[in-house]
C-alpha positions as CSV (number, residue, x, y, z in Angstrom):
1,M,14.5,27.4,18.2
2,K,11.0,25.8,19.3
3,E,10.9,21.9,18.4
4,S,8.3,21.2,16.1
5,P,5.6,18.8,16.9
6,N,6.3,16.3,14.1
7,K,10.0,16.0,15.7
8,K,8.5,15.6,19.2
9,I,6.1,13.2,18.7
10,M,8.7,11.0,16.8
11,A,11.3,11.2,19.4
12,L,8.4,10.4,21.7
13,S,7.4,7.1,19.5
14,R,10.8,6.0,19.3
15,R,11.4,5.7,23.1
16,Q,8.3,4.1,24.3
17,F,7.0,1.8,21.4
18,L,6.4,-1.3,23.1
19,G,6.6,-3.6,20.2
20,R,3.7,-5.7,21.7
21,S,2.8,-7.4,18.4
22,A,6.3,-8.3,17.8
23,A,6.3,-9.9,20.7
24,A,3.2,-12.2,20.4
25,V,4.3,-13.4,17.0
26,T,8.2,-14.2,17.9
27,G,9.4,-17.7,16.7
28,I,6.4,-18.5,14.6
29,A,7.2,-19.4,10.8
30,F,4.9,-19.8,8.0
31,A,5.6,-22.4,5.8
32,S,6.5,-20.8,2.3
33,N,4.8,-22.9,0.1
34,S,1.6,-24.0,2.1
35,V,-0.7,-22.1,4.0
36,I,-2.5,-25.3,5.7
37,G,-2.7,-24.7,9.4
38,A,-1.7,-21.0,9.3
39,P,-5.0,-19.3,10.1
40,A,-5.8,-21.6,13.0
41,I,-2.2,-20.5,14.5
42,I,-3.0,-16.9,13.9
43,R,-6.4,-17.1,15.3
44,N,-4.6,-17.9,18.8
45,L,-3.0,-14.6,18.9
46,G,-4.0,-11.0,19.5
47,K,-5.1,-9.4,16.5
48,P,-3.6,-6.3,15.1
49,N,-5.4,-3.3,15.1
50,S,-4.0,0.0,13.2
51,K,-7.5,2.1,13.1
52,F,-7.1,4.8,15.7
53,N,-10.0,7.3,16.2
54,G,-11.6,6.4,12.9
55,V,-8.5,6.2,10.8
56,Q,-7.4,3.4,9.3
57,V,-3.5,3.1,9.4
58,G,-2.3,0.5,6.8
59,A,0.9,-0.5,4.9
60,I,1.7,-1.6,1.4
61,T,3.7,-4.7,0.4
62,Y,6.2,-2.2,-1.2
63,S,7.3,-1.4,2.4
64,F,8.7,-5.0,3.1
65,R,10.7,-5.3,-0.3
66,S,13.9,-5.9,1.4
67,L,12.5,-9.2,2.8
68,P,10.1,-12.1,1.2
69,V,6.8,-11.1,0.5
70,N,5.1,-14.6,0.0
71,A,1.8,-14.4,1.3
72,E,2.4,-15.9,4.7
73,Q,5.2,-13.7,5.3
74,V,3.5,-10.5,4.3
75,L,0.5,-11.5,6.7
76,R,3.2,-11.9,9.5
77,Y,4.9,-9.0,8.7
78,C,1.7,-7.0,9.8
79,L,1.2,-8.7,12.8
80,D,4.5,-7.9,14.0
81,A,4.0,-4.6,13.3
82,N,0.4,-4.0,14.4
83,V,-0.7,-3.5,10.7
84,S,-4.5,-4.7,10.0
85,A,-5.0,-3.1,6.8
86,I,-2.8,-3.6,3.2
87,E,-2.6,-2.6,0.0
88,L,-1.3,-5.8,-1.7
89,M,0.7,-5.8,-4.7
90,G,0.5,-8.2,-7.4
91,P,3.5,-10.8,-6.8
92,T,2.1,-11.7,-3.2
93,A,-1.4,-12.6,-4.3
94,E,-0.4,-13.8,-7.8
95,A,2.2,-16.2,-6.4
96,F,-0.2,-17.5,-3.9
97,A,-2.6,-18.0,-6.8
98,G,0.1,-20.1,-8.7
99,A,1.0,-17.5,-11.4
100,P,3.9,-18.7,-13.6
101,Y,7.1,-16.7,-13.4
102,T,6.2,-15.0,-10.3
103,V,8.7,-13.8,-7.5
104,T,8.5,-12.9,-3.8
105,E,12.1,-13.0,-2.9
106,P,14.2,-9.8,-2.9
107,Q,15.9,-9.2,-6.3
108,S,19.2,-7.7,-6.8
109,G,19.5,-7.8,-10.3
110,G,21.4,-11.0,-11.5
111,N,20.7,-12.2,-15.2
112,R,18.8,-10.2,-17.3
113,L,15.9,-11.9,-19.4
114,S,16.2,-11.4,-23.5
115,R,13.6,-9.5,-24.8
116,E,12.0,-12.7,-26.5
117,E,12.5,-14.0,-23.1
118,R,10.1,-11.1,-21.2
119,E,7.8,-11.2,-24.2
120,Q,7.5,-15.1,-23.6
121,Q,6.8,-14.4,-19.7
122,A,4.5,-12.0,-20.3
123,K,2.5,-14.1,-22.6
124,A,2.0,-16.8,-20.3
125,I,1.4,-14.8,-17.3
126,A,-1.3,-12.6,-19.6
127,E,-2.8,-16.4,-20.6
128,W,-3.1,-16.9,-16.8
129,R,-4.7,-14.1,-15.7
130,A,-7.3,-14.3,-18.3
131,S,-8.2,-17.8,-17.0
132,V,-7.4,-18.4,-13.3
133,S,-10.1,-18.7,-10.8
134,M,-10.6,-16.4,-8.1
135,D,-10.8,-19.6,-5.5
136,K,-7.1,-18.7,-4.2
137,F,-7.9,-15.0,-4.3
138,E,-10.8,-15.6,-2.0
139,Q,-8.7,-17.9,0.2
140,L,-6.2,-15.3,0.6
141,R,-8.6,-12.8,1.4
142,K,-9.9,-15.4,4.4
143,M,-6.5,-16.4,5.4
144,Y,-5.7,-12.3,6.4
145,K,-9.2,-11.6,7.9
146,D,-9.2,-14.5,9.9
147,A,-5.8,-12.9,11.3
148,G,-7.3,-9.5,11.4
149,V,-6.4,-7.9,8.3
150,S,-8.4,-6.3,5.8
151,I,-7.0,-5.9,2.1
152,Y,-8.3,-2.7,0.9
153,A,-6.2,-1.8,-2.3
154,Y,-4.7,-4.1,-4.7
155,K,-1.7,-3.2,-7.2
156,P,-1.2,-5.6,-9.9
157,N,1.2,-5.0,-12.9
158,A,-1.5,-5.8,-15.2
159,L,-3.2,-2.2,-15.8
160,G,-0.5,-0.8,-18.7
161,E,-1.2,0.0,-21.7
162,N,0.5,-3.2,-23.1
163,N,-1.9,-5.8,-21.1
164,T,-4.9,-7.0,-22.6
165,D,-8.2,-5.9,-21.7
166,A,-8.5,-9.6,-20.3
167,E,-5.8,-8.8,-17.9
168,I,-7.6,-5.6,-17.0
169,H,-10.7,-7.5,-16.1
170,Y,-9.0,-9.9,-14.5
171,A,-7.2,-7.4,-12.1
172,L,-10.2,-5.7,-11.2
173,R,-12.0,-9.2,-10.3
174,A,-8.9,-10.2,-8.4
175,A,-9.5,-7.1,-6.1
176,K,-13.1,-7.8,-5.8
177,A,-12.2,-11.4,-4.7
178,L,-9.4,-10.1,-2.2
179,G,-11.9,-7.7,-0.5
180,A,-10.3,-4.3,-1.7
181,S,-12.3,-1.4,-3.1
182,H,-9.8,-0.1,-5.4
183,V,-6.8,-1.1,-7.7
184,T,-3.5,1.4,-7.9
185,V,-1.7,2.3,-10.7
186,E,0.5,5.0,-11.8
187,L,-0.6,8.1,-13.2
188,Q,-1.4,7.7,-17.0
189,K,0.3,9.7,-19.4
190,N,-1.8,8.9,-22.1
191,P,-5.2,9.9,-21.4
192,E,-6.7,6.9,-23.4
193,Q,-5.5,4.5,-21.3
194,S,-6.9,6.2,-18.1
195,K,-10.5,6.3,-19.7
196,R,-9.7,2.7,-21.0
197,L,-9.2,1.6,-17.5
198,G,-12.3,3.9,-16.0
199,L,-14.9,2.7,-18.2
200,I,-13.7,-1.1,-17.6
201,A,-13.8,-0.1,-13.8
202,N,-17.1,1.4,-13.9
203,Q,-18.2,-2.4,-15.0
204,H,-16.8,-3.9,-12.1
205,K,-17.3,-1.2,-9.7
206,I,-13.9,-1.3,-8.5
207,A,-12.1,2.0,-8.6
208,V,-9.0,2.7,-10.4
209,A,-7.1,4.9,-7.8
210,Y,-4.2,6.9,-9.6
211,H,-0.7,7.0,-8.0
212,G,1.8,10.0,-8.7
213,H,5.4,11.0,-7.8
214,T,7.1,14.4,-8.2
215,Q,4.9,14.5,-11.5
216,Q,1.7,15.6,-8.9
217,T,-0.1,19.0,-9.0
218,F,-3.2,20.2,-7.7
219,D,-5.1,19.0,-10.9
220,A,-3.1,16.2,-12.0
221,W,-6.3,14.1,-11.6
222,D,-8.8,16.0,-13.2
223,V,-8.6,14.4,-16.9
224,A,-8.8,10.9,-15.5
225,L,-11.6,11.9,-12.9
226,A,-13.8,13.5,-15.3
227,Q,-13.5,10.3,-17.5
228,A,-15.0,7.8,-15.5
229,K,-16.8,7.5,-12.2
230,Y,-14.9,4.9,-11.0
231,N,-11.4,6.7,-11.7
232,G,-10.1,7.9,-8.4
233,I,-7.1,9.0,-6.3
234,N,-4.2,7.3,-4.6
235,L,-2.5,10.3,-3.6
236,D,1.3,10.4,-2.3
237,A,1.6,12.7,0.0
238,G,5.3,12.6,0.3
239,H,6.3,12.7,-3.3
240,Y,3.4,15.7,-3.1
241,V,5.5,17.5,-0.7
242,A,8.5,16.9,-2.3
243,A,7.2,18.3,-5.7
244,G,6.8,21.3,-3.9
245,F,3.3,21.4,-3.0
246,D,1.0,21.0,0.2
247,P,-1.0,18.3,0.8
248,I,-3.6,19.5,3.2
249,P,-5.6,22.3,0.8
250,F,-5.4,19.2,-2.0
251,I,-6.9,16.6,0.5
252,K,-9.4,19.0,1.9
253,A,-10.9,19.7,-1.9
254,K,-10.1,16.1,-3.1
255,H,-10.9,13.7,-0.1
256,K,-14.1,12.5,-2.0
257,D,-12.3,11.3,-4.7
258,I,-9.3,9.7,-2.7
259,Y,-9.3,6.1,-2.3
260,S,-6.3,6.0,-0.2
261,M,-3.2,8.1,0.4
262,H,0.5,7.0,0.4
263,T,2.3,8.2,3.6
264,K,5.7,9.0,4.1
265,D,7.9,11.8,5.4
266,R,9.9,13.4,2.6
267,K,11.6,16.9,2.5
268,S,10.2,19.7,0.2
269,K,11.9,20.6,-3.1
270,E,13.9,23.1,-1.1
271,N,15.1,21.2,0.9
272,G,16.7,18.4,-1.0
273,Q,13.4,16.0,-1.5
274,D,15.3,12.9,0.6
275,N,13.0,10.3,1.9
276,V,13.7,10.6,6.0
277,P,12.3,9.0,9.1
278,W,8.6,10.2,10.1
279,G,9.1,13.6,11.9
280,E,12.3,14.6,10.3
281,G,11.0,15.9,7.0
282,D,8.3,18.3,5.7
283,T,5.6,16.3,5.3
284,P,2.7,17.1,7.5
285,I,2.0,13.8,8.8
286,I,0.3,14.7,11.9
287,E,-1.9,17.7,10.6
288,M,-2.8,15.1,7.5
289,L,-4.0,12.1,10.1
290,Q,-5.9,14.7,12.1
291,L,-7.5,16.2,9.4
292,M,-9.0,12.9,8.1
293,R,-10.0,11.9,11.9
294,D,-11.5,15.2,12.6
295,N,-13.4,15.5,9.3
296,K,-14.1,11.5,9.4
297,Y,-12.4,10.7,5.9
298,K,-12.9,7.4,5.3
299,F,-9.9,6.5,2.9
300,P,-7.0,4.9,4.6
301,A,-3.2,6.2,5.2
302,T,-0.8,3.9,3.5
303,V,2.7,3.4,5.4
304,E,5.1,3.6,2.4
305,L,8.4,2.7,3.8
306,E,10.6,4.5,1.4
307,Y,13.8,5.6,3.9
308,P,16.9,4.0,4.6
309,V,16.5,1.1,6.9
310,P,18.9,1.7,10.0
311,S,21.6,-1.0,10.3
312,D,20.4,-2.1,13.5
313,S,16.6,-2.3,12.3
314,D,14.5,-4.2,9.6
315,A,11.7,-2.9,7.8
316,V,8.8,-4.5,9.9
317,K,10.3,-2.8,12.6
318,E,10.7,0.3,10.9
319,V,7.0,0.0,9.9
320,A,5.9,-0.3,13.5
321,K,7.5,2.9,14.4
322,C,5.3,4.6,11.6
323,V,2.2,2.7,13.1
324,E,3.3,4.1,16.2
325,Y,3.8,7.6,14.8
326,A,0.5,7.4,13.5
327,R,-1.3,6.2,16.7
328,K,0.3,9.0,18.6
329,A,-0.8,11.5,16.2
330,L,-4.2,10.4,15.8
331,E,-4.8,10.3,19.8
332,K,-3.6,13.6,20.5
333,K,-6.1,16.6,20.4
334,S,-5.6,19.1,17.5
């Protein structure tokens, strides 16, 4: 049987990836509680570049969930993996800005909070969000920018039905301070919530891009898109494939409303839906990236690492492999 293009390019990338960014940053330790001096150190290094033939390839903080995700460490991971743009999740930014009860260390269960404790923490965080200055968010943006990493999306845990309007306004102000064009949140089951979010987003001119899992269909976003100008799409192409659909027609039809695309390799519904290393599943990653390149679509492709990390590797190395896979795909002729 003829080997698929996806498998060929993955095999090539696994053999030839040189890890130039990782070598440049090896041995540098960022302070966990202070960023004083970090940008100066970083400026002396080569900056990452994961924009290939006009297509920005990025990553989401979630890809590094097996590691500490404080702001300094996440920046180091980006440099190691040659990632020059990121979708930053709430805990990383909020911990940097001093939010209460915010954890950036990997979690393994442990003691569960009582309902009363959860409610007290939620109240304290809501009060913090309603009054926090944007200065630390702007500082975080500058630290990343100085190192060559832009923040194009922000995913705070502040956009749910139980969150206050003040928290939603905070999330959009923080996104703007970070330099992001949009926030991301799960597709809303209640259309009144996507209307609420969209109307607030219109005031800030920062989009709310809705992310789907295997409930995604071709028209899953239509209600939200009709509700507000700044409601948009955060397509998860891997989950879309696992749901039984081909993302290529969707991207062609909806590209103007897509703000970012989570990129992963999953097997189709018929093949078991597993998350697998890039090139081993049914997601047409090469075709999607080349479609973006050839049509000059401006939304980024976000590496979301969900397949099991091999025992002889780590999340940073696996993200680097995905970035290299994307580079080879984008430098290859259609």
